[in-house]
C-alpha positions, 0 to 999 in steps of 0.5 A: 526530515525528507518527504520520504521520512514524512510519508513513512511516519504517516504510514506508520501511524496509519498502520498502528491505527488500523491494527488498534482498531481491528486486531485481526490481520485478515480484516486488514485486507479490506483496508489495503484494497481500499487504500489501493483503490484510492491511490488508483483514483489519485493516479488517474486524476494526476495522469490518466494513463493507467500504465504507471499504476499497472506497473506498480501493481505488477511490482507489488505482486512480485514483492508479495511473491518474494515475501512469501518465498523468503519470509522477508520484505 
């Protein structure tokens, strides 16, 4: 298994646990924001230049906009 496969497995399990714990998708926003905040802290710890993280957030916005327009990821 590759590192990406391992990470995908962890994220799949996490998504299932969140949905099992809180079945209302609107409440998941809190956990997505929490995860992004924690990831930002990790990014700053590893590389104090916030440019890369900001670029990732901009890309995420583009992906979400595309999802809303097309209905697919």
